[in-house]
N, C-alpha and C positions, 0 to 999 in steps of 0.2 A: 327762664327766670331766674337769674346770677345774683349775688349780694359776697364784694368780698368777704365784706364782715361777718356772713357763714361759720369761716373759720374760728370764728370769736363765742359767736351764738347757740354754736350747736354743743361746746365746752363746759358752756357756760349754762346749758337747761340740763350735760350726760353729768357733770361736774362740780354745780357749785358754790359747792367749797373745798373748794380742793385749789389751791397758792395754785394763782398765776403770774404773779411779779413779787422780789423780796428786790426788796428796796433799802440797802442800809440795815435798821432792825426793824425794818415795816414788810407787812406782808398783805398782798392785796389777793383776797379769791375771787373762781371766776365769774362769780354774782355780783362782787364788787365793784369788774372792771364792768362788767356789762351793763349795770345798774346808771351809771356814772357816762357810758357814752350816750345809752342811753336818754340822760337828762342835757346834753350838750345833743343829739341831734332834736328832742326841744325846744333850743333855747334857738337852736339856726331856727327852726324854722316860724320860732315866733319871730325872725330878726330877718325874717322874710328873704331867706336863704329859697332858691329854690333847685328844683330836681336840677342836675345839672349846671348848677353854679358850683364855681371853683374858692376855693375854701384853702389859706392857706396855713404852715403851720412853721416856727421854727420854738424849738425845743431839744432839748440834750435828752438822754436815756435816764429817763426816768418816771415812773409812774403815768403822767400827765400825757406826755406823747402818746398810748393807745388806747385810753382813755379819748382822748380827741380823735385821734384819727379813724378807729371805730365810730365814733360820732359821727363826721362827717362822710362818709359814707354810709351810714344804718338814713340819712338827712338825706339818701339818694345825691348826695352833693361832691366834688370832686374834690380828693387830698392833692396838698401841695406840698408838699415838704421841702422845704428847702433848708443851705447850709449855714450852721448854727455859724459860721464864721466870717457869713455876710457884711458888710455895712451897711449906712442905708442907701447911697447910691446904686449899690447893686441890689438890695432889696429892694428900693423901687423900683428897677429892673425887670424882674424875676414878678413882681405885681401885676404891672401895667402887661407884660410878655402875656402873662396866664388870664388876662383881664379876671382876678379872682375881685371879689366882691368883699369877702373878709379875712381877716388876717387875725388869729392868734400866736404871740411871740412871747414865748418864756424871759421873765428880768433878767438873767443872765446870773454874773458873779463881777468883782470889782475889778477880775483881769477883764473880764469879756460883759463890756454891758449890754448887752442882747437886748430886754425893751428900749432904751439911749438908739439905739443901731433902725429896729423895727420903725419906731415911734417919725425918727426921720422919714425911713423911707414913706410909713404911709399918710404922710402930710402933703410924699409929695404925686401921691397918687389919688385924688378926689374919688373918683371910679371903685375905689375898696372903701363904699360905708361904717364897715365894720372892725377893730380895734378892740382886742381884747390881750390882756396882760394876763401869764400865765406868772402871780410870785407862785414861792418856795409854801406857804403857808399859804393856801385858800382863801381864812379867814385875815388877810392881810388887807393891806390898804394899797391902796396902786401908786408904786414908784414914778410915774408918770401925772402931774396933774391934768384932773378929766376924761381920766378914761379911766372906760370900768375894767375889772378882773375877770378872770375866770369864773373865780369865786362867785363873785353877786353875778356873772351872767346865768350860774345853772341855781342859785340856789333856791330862787323858786318854782323849778322846773321837776316836773314827775320824771321817778327814777323807771316809767310805765315809756316805749315808746313799737308803735311796731314799723317795722323798717320799709322803707318804700322797695319797689319794686322796682328793680334796675336789670337788663340785658344782657346777657351776654357780652355782646360789642360794647356796650354803654361804659366808657371814659369812667375808670374806679380813681386811675391817678397819674399824675403828670410828675414823671421827675427829671430833674435840669440835668441836663448834662456836664460834665466838671468844666467844663471851656476852656479846658489847652490851650485851645486856638478858635479867634472870634469869641465872640458872643454864643456863651449858654441855650440849648434851644432844648425846649421840652419834649420828652419824648410825650407821648400817650398811649397810656394802660387800661388795654378794657378791662373788666370784668375776668372775663374767660383767663387772658392772658394770667392777669396776680393768681390769679386762683389758681390754674395747673403746674405755671410752677412751682407755688407752696405744695402741692400736693404731692408732685414728680418728683422735688427737693429731696421730702419728708420720706420719700419712700426710698430715694439714693442711700440716705442717711442711714438708712432701715431705725430710724426716728421710735422708741419703746413707749409707752407707756409711763413710767416713771423718770424722762431724763428730763434732766437738768442742765442748763444750759450758760454757760457764762455768758453773757450779749456786751460786749462793750464796742462792735461796729455801728459807726452811727446812724439812727433807725431811721433819719432823713434818707440813706441812701440804699436803693434797691437789693445786697447784699443783704444787709440787717435785717431788712422790712421783708423779705420774702423767708429765708434756707434760717432764719429764725426765729425770729412775732410770729408772721403767716402759720407759717409751717410747723412751726414751735408748739403755738395754743392750738393749731385744727387738731391738736395729737390729745390736749392735754397736757401737757410739758409746763413746767416750772424755768421764768426766766428771771435768770439773775440780774439785774441789770446796772451796768458801770459806766458813770456820764463820760469817765477817760481813764486815755488806755498809759498803764503803767504796770510796771510785772512786778509789783507788787500789792498793787489793786485787784489785780489775777489772783494772781498764787492766792490772797485773802479768801478770794470767793471760794474759790477750788476749793479751800482746805479746811471754809468757813463750810460752805452751804452741799457739798460732798456732786462738785460736775462733771457732769461728765460725757457733755459734746462744747468745747470750745471752737469759735470760727474764729479765724482772723486774715490778716493778707501778711503776706512776709517781715515785714518793721517787726511787726509782732511777734511773729518769732522767732523772729535772729535777736531782740529782746528778751525773751525767756531763757530764750538760750543761754545767751551772754552773760543776763544777773545771775552777779554772785550779794547769793546772802551772806553778805557777812554777820549780820544775826542772825543767824542758828532761827529766823521765825519757822522756817516751812519746813516743812515735813515731808519730801518731794516722792521717798516713796509711799506715803500717805494718800499722795494727792494725786498718784501714777497708779493707783489698788481701784479709785474709783471713776477716775477721765479712761474711758473706752475709745475718745475717740476724737481727730482734729480733722478739719476743715480748711485750705487756705485756696486766698482767687484773688481777683483781683487785676495780679500780673502772676508773671512763673517764678513759682519758691525754688531755689538756688538749692543742687543737688545737696549740699555739703548743708546746708542746711535742714532739708529734712532729715537728712542720716541724723545728724544732733539730738532732734526732737526726738525719733523713736526711739535711739538709745536710751535717751532721760526719761522723757516719759514714758515710755513700754507703751505706745498709741499708735494703731493708722495713721498714715499722713492724706486726706484727699483730696485732692490739688482738684477743682474747676475751670471754664472756663465762662466769660458772659460778660454783656454789656450792659447796662439803665435799660438799652434799647429792646435787650429781651427778657425784665424781668426779674432778675438776670441771666439763670439758669442754661447750659445750652448745653454744655459739653460736664462730662462728671469720668473720675477713676472710680466706676462701681467696684464695691463691695467682692461681689464673689465673682470679679474676670480678675486672670491675670495683671497687675500694675506696673506700664512697664515707664521705668526713670526716665524722666524728660516730657514725660508725652501729659497731658489736660484728658484723658480718657476719648469713651466716645459718645456719641450725641446719646441724651437722655429722651426715654420716649418722646414717640409721635413731632421728635425735630430732625430734623436734616440739615446734614453741614461738609459744603463742598468747598475749593480754590480755584475760583478763577482766576484766569487772567486778566490785562487789558481791556480785553474786546470779549467778557463777560464768557468766556468758555471756559471748560471745565484744563486744569490740566492735569498730567499725569500722575499714575501714584509717587510720589516718592517726591514729586518735586513742590517751588514754593510758589505760590500766589497767593491773593488776597482773600478772608473767612469770608462766605457768605454763609449767612442761617434765612431755614425755611420753614416756618411750622409754629404752633398754638402758640409762644413764648415769642414772637416778634411782636415789637408795635405796630398801632395804627396807625403812625405818622409824626412828626413832629406839630404838634400845634402850631397850628392858623400859619407857618414854613411851608410850603406847597413848594418850592422852589427849591430847601434842602431834604425833602419829601422827596423828590423824583431821582434828586442826587442819590439818595441811600435805596434807593428798591433801583437805577438806572437802563428804564425801562420793562422790569425783568421781579418776580414773584419772591426776588433773592432779596434779603435787606445783605450789605455792604458794609462789614464791620471796617475795612480802617485797618488792617488789623493782617501781615503775614503770616501760614501757613502750610505747614503740608501733613498727606496723611501718609499712615504703612497702611500694606495689604490688608489687616487683621483691624483698620474703620482707625485707628489713634488718629488722634489730631496731634500736632506738635506747634506751636507758637516759637516762628521764631524771632518775630519782632513789626511798631507799627511800622508801616507804606514810612510813614512822615518821618520816623526818627532812623530808618534807612540812609546807609553812607556807601557812597559809590565816591571809590579813592581811585583815580588814576586808573578808572576806569573799572574795577573790579567790587561789585557788591559786597559791602560788609557789615553785617546784624553786631548791636551793641551788644541785644543779650547774650549773643556767644560771645561773645573779647565777659563782658560783665560774672560769667557764670564763670571762665575758667583761672580771671580772679581773682572772686573764691574762693581760690583753692589755695591759693596763697597764706599759708601760717599765720602771717602777723593780718590779715585787709579783714573787714569785716564785716563791709560795706563797697558796692563798687556802682556806679554812673558811668557809662562812656554816650562822651556824643561826635558826633561831626563838627571841627571847626573850617574857616575858609582857607584853603592855600594856594596861593602861588603855582607852584606846584604839580601839584595832584587834584589839584580841584577841593577835596575836603582832604583833612589827618584828619587823625583818631587821637580824641582827647579822653583820659581818663580821669575821675574824682572817686578820689582812695577816703575811706575812713577804717584807721585802724582799729584794731583790734585792744583793749584798756592793757597800759603798759606795755606794746610795742616798742618801739621806736626805730623807723628805715624811713630812706627817704627814697624823691624820684626815681634818682638815678636806680638805685639796684631795684626796682619797681621794673620798670622801663627791661632794664635788661634781662631780669625772668620771663619775664615777658616776650622775649624775641626769643627764648631757649625755646618757649612752650606753643609758639602761633607760627603761622607762614606769616611770612614777610610782609604780606601787606596785610595784613590783619592787626599785627600787635601795637601800641598805644605810644605813640612819639612824644604825646606829650599829660603829664600825670602832674594831676592834686592835689595835695593830700590835704586834706580839709577835718573838721572834728564833728561836721553833722555833713544832712545831707535838707534840700530847702520837700518838703514833705506835703500833700495835699493833707485832708481832713481823715480820707480813708486810708490813707497809709501810701501811696503810690507816691515815685519820684517826682517830681516838678523838675523834668526837665530841660523845657523854657525856663527856668530862671537859671538856668546850667549857662544857658548857652551864648558866647560874645558882648550880642548887642543890651545884656541885662545887666 
């Protein structure tokens, strides 16, 4: 027997009065979070939700997210967290695809009217029988006509509930892939998948009982869910929830709440490094005295940013690698091991990582192949998509990631690029990430993204999109000339476009599909 909600319940039993969640000037103890989660579970049971039913959740990084997430799990149901940026049509797709029976949706903000979009999606899916609007004030009236609020749903429910017993292999969460190609697919993750990855992450990060996390990673994504919410709460840590990333918001949390751990994606670290505190609001030395660890994932962190952050904030940066399909963590730069520049570390406990060729045969040490993963963290499959699941495993016990990588003689993994992002220019394989790393070393370049564009002569040509550092002025011709001096002739970009910003997902990944010529 195992239920993922044990990560909360154990701490609520052992540390009932300790602060679990900080949100602005509000503080919630472990016993308070657990009690509301119990009310949610009772409310779901009263609404006819049975063990194994799917319950969707659209919510920002606010205290209601863990309350509802663990309430769903307590009821024996399956949590289906949705990207908060989805529009009505997209919400309808996710509700249909997951076969959700109920849906919680935060009211949103004037700039992000989540409840209105949620209602549009819900109304298009008659099989989804219940819709509750989460209002910022639980006592407030519903902003949607004829729709109950989360506050009304739990108002008469008991704060006591006996968690429904689930098996190790039962599905706990369905996490949707970002959908950078085709329609999003729901990765079906078991209670064992999620619990073991949280515990493994907690141990790798060497979390301590008194750690305080700045949690700005979206909780609808596996990175924030596993590496901070589930892992941190399992040890009785305190989570400072930040609904939207900005350098000011993160530094304010670090300074005010004496944060010890920050977990982010490369674009967040880039902004923390380049942020200019013109009003002298923040004492970086004081922040650095408390902060002890930075963790990065989602995509590889350029070496220039790693060096800059470690110098500015006096902390080690741990890089890891994984996907929604692996809960997400598969490899990590372990603190007790040598850190090799450019590597995402070695496999975590109980997980194997290899590089395969196109025939599912392992390639030699140092050679590039597709990264494949096997272990307790690998999903059960894509929900109701047997063909996609079969394609992901290709008749083996290994999950095929679609990422290209290599492994050295010590077992350290290096990400080369996405299979689909690789450029073939004149018969030569060119890996955009390698070009981006070089471009990032230019003193005027703040961010870079490289893609292949159609070319009559070479098949594909290399194009770089560049964001300059504040106050810098340089032409595309200057960048091309400099690149020619730094890289082999078949690698350097012949086309450069300088932009003020680059399109990104809610989790901070650069949306290269939006940079393609047909966009």
